[in-house]
C-alpha positions in Angstrom: -51.7 15.3 -59.4 -49.4 15.2 -56.6 -49.3 12.1 -54.3 -50.7 12.6 -51.3 -48.5 9.8 -49.6 -45.4 11.8 -50.9 -43.5 13.4 -48.2 -43.6 16.9 -47.8 -40.2 18.8 -47.8 -40.2 19.6 -44.0 -40.6 15.8 -43.4 -37.5 14.9 -45.8 -35.5 17.5 -44.0 -36.5 16.0 -40.8 -35.3 12.5 -42.0 -32.2 13.8 -43.2 -31.8 15.4 -40.0 -32.5 12.3 -38.0 -30.2 10.4 -40.4 -27.3 12.8 -39.6 -27.6 12.5 -36.0 -27.6 8.8 -36.2 -24.3 8.7 -38.1 -22.8 11.5 -35.7 -23.5 9.2 -32.8 -22.2 6.2 -34.6 -19.2 8.0 -35.4 -18.7 9.2 -31.7 -19.1 5.4 -30.9 -16.4 4.3 -33.2 -14.0 6.7 -32.2 -14.3 6.0 -28.6 -13.8 2.6 -29.5 -10.6 3.4 -31.2 -9.5 5.5 -28.4 -9.8 2.6 -25.8 -8.3 0.0 -28.0 -5.3 2.2 -28.7 -5.2 2.6 -25.0 -5.1 -1.2 -24.2 -2.9 -1.9 -27.5 -0.1 0.7 -25.8 -0.3 -0.7 -22.4 -0.1 -4.1 -23.8 2.8 -3.4 -26.5 4.7 -1.7 -23.8 3.9 -4.3 -20.8 3.9 -7.9 -21.8 7.6 -8.1 -22.4 7.8 -7.4 -18.0 6.3 -11.1 -18.0 9.8 -12.6 -18.9 13.3 -12.3 -17.4 17.0 -12.7 -19.0 19.0 -15.3 -17.1 22.7 -16.0 -17.5 24.0 -19.7 -16.9 27.5 -19.6 -14.7 29.3 -22.4 -13.5 30.0 -21.9 -9.5 32.6 -23.7 -7.5 31.7 -23.8 -3.9 34.9 -24.4 -2.6 35.6 -25.5 0.7 38.1 -22.8 1.1 35.8 -19.9 0.7 33.6 -20.6 3.5 36.2 -21.8 5.7 36.0 -19.8 9.3 33.2 -17.6 7.9 29.4 -17.8 8.6 27.6 -18.7 5.4 25.8 -15.7 5.2 28.7 -13.6 5.8 30.7 -15.1 3.0 31.6 -12.8 0.0 29.3 -14.0 -2.8 29.4 -11.2 -4.8 33.3 -12.2 -5.3 32.2 -15.9 -6.1 29.9 -14.3 -8.8 32.6 -12.4 -10.5 35.2 -15.4 -10.1 32.2 -17.6 -12.1 32.1 -15.2 -14.9 35.8 -15.1 -15.1 35.5 -18.8 -15.7 33.5 -17.9 -18.8 35.8 -15.3 -20.3 39.1 -16.3 -18.6 40.8 -13.6 -21.4 39.3 -10.4 -19.4 42.0 -9.0 -17.5 42.2 -5.2 -15.8 40.1 -3.9 -13.1 37.9 -1.8 -15.6 36.6 -4.8 -17.9 36.1 -7.0 -14.9 33.6 -4.6 -13.3 32.1 -4.3 -16.7 32.1 -8.3 -17.2 30.3 -8.2 -13.7 27.9 -5.6 -14.3 26.0 -7.8 -17.1 24.5 -10.1 -14.2 22.1 -8.9 -11.5 23.1 -8.0 -8.1 20.7 -10.7 -7.3 23.0 -13.3 -8.4 24.8 -12.8 -4.9 21.9 -13.6 -3.0 20.6 -16.5 -5.3 23.8 -18.4 -4.4 23.7 -17.6 -0.8 20.0 -18.7 -0.7 21.3 -22.1 -2.3 24.0 -22.6 -0.2 22.1 -21.8 3.1 19.2 -24.1 1.9 21.6 -26.8 0.9 25.0 -26.7 2.7 26.1 -29.8 1.0 26.8 -27.7 -2.2 29.9 -26.6 -0.7 32.8 -28.6 -2.1 30.8 -29.1 -5.4 30.7 -27.4 -8.6 27.3 -26.6 -10.3 26.0 -24.8 -13.3 23.2 -22.4 -12.0 20.9 -19.9 -13.6 21.1 -16.3 -12.4 19.1 -13.2 -13.3 20.8 -10.9 -15.9 21.2 -7.0 -15.0 18.3 -4.7 -16.3 20.2 -3.1 -19.1 20.9 -6.7 -20.5 17.5 -7.8 -20.3 16.2 -4.4 -22.2 18.7 -5.2 -24.9 17.4 -8.7 -25.6 13.7 -7.4 -25.4 15.0 -4.7 -28.2 14.2 -1.5 -26.1 17.9 -0.4 -26.2 19.2 2.0 -28.9 22.7 0.1 -29.9 23.1 2.7 -33.1 24.2 5.5 -31.2 28.0 6.2 -29.9 29.2 3.9 -27.3 29.5 7.1 -25.0 25.7 7.3 -25.1 24.8 3.5 -24.3 24.5 1.9 -21.1 26.0 -1.4 -22.7 29.6 -1.1 -24.1 30.9 -2.7 -27.5 33.0 -5.4 -25.1 29.6 -6.2 -23.1 27.7 -6.5 -26.4 30.5 -9.1 -27.6 30.6 -11.0 -24.6 26.6 -11.2 -24.6 26.9 -12.6 -28.0 29.3 -15.4 -26.9 26.7 -16.2 -24.2 24.0 -16.8 -26.8 26.3 -18.8 -28.9 26.9 -21.3 -26.3 23.6 -21.5 -25.2 24.3 -19.8 -21.5 21.6 -17.0 -22.0 17.8 -17.4 -22.3 14.7 -15.9 -21.5 12.0 -17.2 -18.8 8.7 -16.5 -17.4 9.3 -13.9 -15.1 8.1 -15.5 -11.3 9.9 -12.6 -9.6 7.3 -10.1 -10.8 4.6 -12.1 -9.0 6.4 -13.3 -5.9 8.4 -10.5 -4.6 7.7 -6.8 -3.5 9.3 -3.5 -4.9 13.0 -2.9 -5.3 15.4 -0.4 -6.4 16.9 -2.7 -9.0 14.1 -3.4 -11.7 14.7 -6.9 -12.3 14.1 -7.9 -8.6 11.0 -5.5 -8.4 7.6 -7.2 -8.2 4.0 -6.4 -7.4 3.4 -9.0 -4.5 3.6 -6.2 -1.7 1.5 -3.7 -3.6 -1.2 -6.4 -4.4 -1.2 -7.8 -0.7 -1.3 -4.2 0.4 -4.2 -3.6 -2.1 -6.0 -6.6 -0.6 -5.6 -5.6 2.8 -6.9 -2.3 2.1 -10.0 -3.0 0.3 -10.8 -5.9 3.1 -11.1 -3.2 5.8 -12.8 -0.7 3.0 -15.6 -3.5 2.4 -16.0 -4.5 6.1 -16.8 -1.3 6.8 -18.5 0.5 4.4 -20.9 -2.1 3.1 -22.7 -2.7 6.6 -22.7 1.1 7.4 -23.7 2.0 3.9 -26.4 -0.5 3.9 -27.5 0.5 7.3 -27.8 4.2 6.4 -29.5 3.3 3.3 -32.2 1.5 5.0 -32.6 3.9 7.9 -33.2 6.7 5.4 -35.5 4.8 2.9 -37.4 3.1 5.5 -37.5 4.6 8.7 -36.4 8.5 9.0 -39.2 11.0 8.9 -39.2 13.3 6.2 -38.2 16.7 7.5 -35.5 19.0 7.3 -32.8 16.8 8.9 -33.2 14.3 6.6 -33.3 16.8 3.6 -30.1 18.0 4.8 -28.2 14.3 5.2 -29.8 13.5 1.6 -27.8 16.6 0.0 -25.0 16.1 2.0 -24.5 12.6 1.1 -25.1 13.3 -2.6 -22.6 16.4 -2.1 -19.9 13.9 -0.9 -20.2 11.7 -3.7 -18.9 14.5 -6.0 -15.9 15.7 -3.5 -12.4 15.1 -5.3 -10.8 12.1 -3.6 -7.9 14.0 -2.6 -10.2 16.0 0.1 -10.7 12.4 1.9 -7.2 11.9 2.2 -6.5 15.3 3.6 -9.5 14.3 6.0 -8.0 11.0 6.8 -4.3 12.7 7.5 -6.0 14.9 10.0 -8.2 12.6 11.9 -6.9 9.1 11.4 -3.0 10.1 11.6 -2.5 13.3 13.5 -5.6 13.0 15.7 -5.8 9.3 16.6 -2.1 8.5 15.9 -2.7 5.6 13.7 0.8 4.5 12.0 1.4 6.3 8.6 1.5 4.2 5.2 -0.8 1.2 6.5 -3.9 -0.9 5.2 -5.9 0.2 8.2 -5.7 3.8 7.6 -6.2 3.7 4.1 -9.0 1.2 4.3 -10.4 3.9 6.4 -9.9 6.8 4.0 -11.3 4.5 1.5 -14.5 3.9 3.5 -15.3 7.2 3.8 -14.7 7.8 -0.3 -17.0 5.0 -1.1 -19.7 5.2 1.7 -21.7 7.9 -0.5 -21.7 5.7 -3.7 -23.0 2.5 -1.4 -25.5 4.5 0.2 -26.8 5.9 -2.9 -26.9 2.6 -4.8 -28.7 1.2 -2.1 -31.3 3.6 -1.9 -32.1 3.2 -5.3 -32.4 -0.8 -4.7 -34.6 -0.1 -2.0 -37.0 2.3 -4.2 -37.2 -0.4 -6.8 -39.1 -2.8 -4.5 -42.8 -2.3 -5.0 -44.8 -0.7 -2.0 -47.1 -4.2 -2.8 -44.5 -6.0 -1.3 -44.2 -4.2 2.0 -48.1 -3.7 2.1 -48.5 -7.6 1.9 -46.4 -8.1 4.4 -47.6 -5.6 6.7 -51.2 -7.2 5.9 -50.5 -10.7 7.5 -49.1 -9.2 10.6 -45.4 -8.8 10.2 -43.6 -5.9 11.7 -41.8 -3.1 9.9 -38.4 -4.7 10.8 -39.7 -8.1 9.7 -41.0 -6.6 6.7 -37.7 -5.2 5.7 -35.3 -7.8 6.7 -37.3 -10.9 5.4 -38.7 -9.3 2.0 -37.4 -5.9 1.0 -33.6 -6.4 1.7 -33.5 -10.0 0.1 -35.2 -8.3 -3.2 -32.9 -5.1 -3.0 -29.4 -7.2 -2.2 -28.7 -7.8 -5.6 -28.5 -3.8 -6.6 -26.7 -3.1 -3.2 -23.7 -5.7 -4.1 -23.8 -4.3 -7.3 -23.4 -0.8 -6.5 -20.7 -2.1 -3.8 -18.4 -3.9 -6.1 -18.4 -0.9 -8.1 -17.7 1.4 -5.5 -14.6 -1.1 -4.4 -13.4 -0.7 -8.0 -13.2 2.7 -7.7 -11.5 2.5 -4.6 -8.9 0.1 -5.8 -7.8 2.4 -8.6 -7.8 5.6 -6.2 -4.2 7.1 -5.9 -4.5 10.8 -4.2 -6.3 9.7 -1.0 -3.5 7.4 -0.3 -0.8 9.7 -1.2 -2.1 12.3 1.3 -1.4 9.4 4.2 2.1 8.2 3.2 1.3 5.5 1.3 3.6 6.7 -1.6 6.9 5.6 0.5 9.4 3.0 -1.0 8.2 -0.3 0.9 10.5 -3.7 -0.2 8.7 -5.8 2.2 5.3 -7.8 1.4 2.8 -6.6 4.2 1.6 -9.5 6.9 -1.1 -7.6 8.9 -3.3 -4.4 8.5 -0.5 -2.3 10.6 2.5 -3.1 8.5 3.8 -0.6 6.2 2.7 -1.0 2.7 1.8 0.4 -0.8 -1.2 -0.5 -3.3 -1.2 -0.9 -6.8 -1.9 2.6 -8.0 0.6 3.9 -6.1 3.4 1.2 -7.3 2.5 2.2 -10.6 2.8 5.6 -9.8 6.1 5.0 -8.4 7.5 3.0 -10.9 6.4 5.9 -13.8 8.5 8.3 -12.3 11.7 6.0 -11.8 14.4 6.7 -14.5 15.4 3.1 -15.2 14.1 2.0 -18.7 13.3 -1.4 -17.0 10.8 0.2 -15.0 8.7 1.6 -18.0 7.7 -2.3 -18.9 6.8 -2.8 -15.5 5.0 0.0 -15.1 2.6 -1.1 -18.0 2.6 -4.7 -16.4 1.4 -3.2 -13.6 -1.6 -1.4 -15.1 -2.4 -4.7 -17.0 -3.0 -6.3 -13.6 -4.7 -3.4 -12.1 -7.3 -3.0 -15.2 -7.8 -7.2 -15.2 -8.7 -6.6 -11.2 -11.3 -3.8 -12.1 -12.8 -5.6 -15.2 -13.1 -8.7 -13.2 -14.9 -6.4 -10.5 -17.4 -4.9 -13.1 -18.1 -8.0 -14.9 -19.2 -9.8 -11.5 -21.1 -6.5 -10.6 -22.9 -7.0 -14.3 -23.4 -10.8 -13.7 -24.9 -10.3 -10.2 -27.3 -7.3 -11.9 -28.5 -10.1 -14.6 -28.6 -12.9 -12.3 -30.9 -11.8 -9.4 -32.6 -9.0 -11.1 -36.2 -9.4 -10.4 -38.9 -8.2 -13.3 -41.7 -6.3 -11.7 
C-alpha cells in the first residue's frame, strides 16, 4: 500500500527545480563576488606602489661663487645638480654620458635645491647631503615594473645607467620612501611630481556647491509635491518628468550646463562653480525621489494627530513629518553625492578635462576633479602614470565606500519601525 505521506512525482520535481534555482542564485552571487574581488585586486596590485617613491642622496656644495651676483631664484640649480652627480661618479665624462647620468635624477631636484636655499640662505657656503627625487623611469625600475631582459635600444634605462644605479644602492644612496608628493601636490607633466591634491580639492569644492543647492531644493520640491501640490494634470506631468530625468544620461546634463551656464550666463569654464551647478541638475531627481519616498513612509496617523490638536499644515510638516523623514532624505542625498563624485562625462563637457597644475583656492579657480584626473592619467603614455591612475582610483573608491557606509549607518541608526 502506498504511503500517503510520500511526495508525488510532481512534488519531487518541484523540489528539484527549487534546489536548482537556489544553486543558480548562489552561483550568481559567488561569480559576482569573484568579479568584484578580481577588480579590487587588480586596482590594488597596480596602485599600491604609487604610495612610495625612490629618492637619491647627493652631496651638494652651495659655493658662494655659484650665487655671487645673481638672484637666488635665477641661479642655475640644474647645473648644481649635475655637478653633485658628477661628484658621485667622477669617472663619467663626455656630454652624452653626463646627460645620461643627470637623467636618473628627477627635474624636481633643481626645484628642491632652490626651495632649500630660498628658505634658508645660510646654506650658501656649506656642503650638505640632500635626498632628491629619482626620475620616474628609475622609480619604475626599482618597483619591478620595467622590463630589462630586452635589447638596450628598446629600454628607457641603458646599461650604463643600470650600473650607476647598482653603485648607488651599494653605497646606500638610494632608497624608497613614502610618497608625500602624491597627496600634497597638483598635477604635473612629470609623473614623479604628479599628485591628487588639486583634483581632490576641486572635487570637494564641486560637491560643496552641489550639496548646498541640491539638498534644500530637492527637499523643498519633495515636500511641496507630496504635501501641498493638488492632484491634477500639472503635478502628474512634473512627476513624470522628474522620474524621466533620473534616467537621462549624465552627458546630457553636461551639454545643458555648457549651453546655459557657460555660453549663456558666461561663467568661467573648468571651475567648481560650473561643475557644482551641472551636478546639482543631475542629482536633483535622485534626491527628490528619495525624499518623496521618505515622506510617504511617515504614517498618516502622525499628520492626523498633529492636525487634531490644532497644528497648522506647515507646523505638522516641519515639527513632525520632516524629522521622521529626514534620515531617509539624508540617505538619498548621500547616495546622490556619491554618484556625483564619480561622474566624469558631464564635467568633460564643461572643460574640466584641461591640464590644471595649481591647487584651486576658490570656487572660480580652474580645477580638475578626481574622476577626470584619473581619465587624464590613464591616457598618458608614461608607465609611471599607470600606477598613479590605480592609486587615484583607490582613493576615489575609498571616498565612495565611506559615503555609502555613512548612508547605511544613518538609515540603520535613525530608522523608525512603525
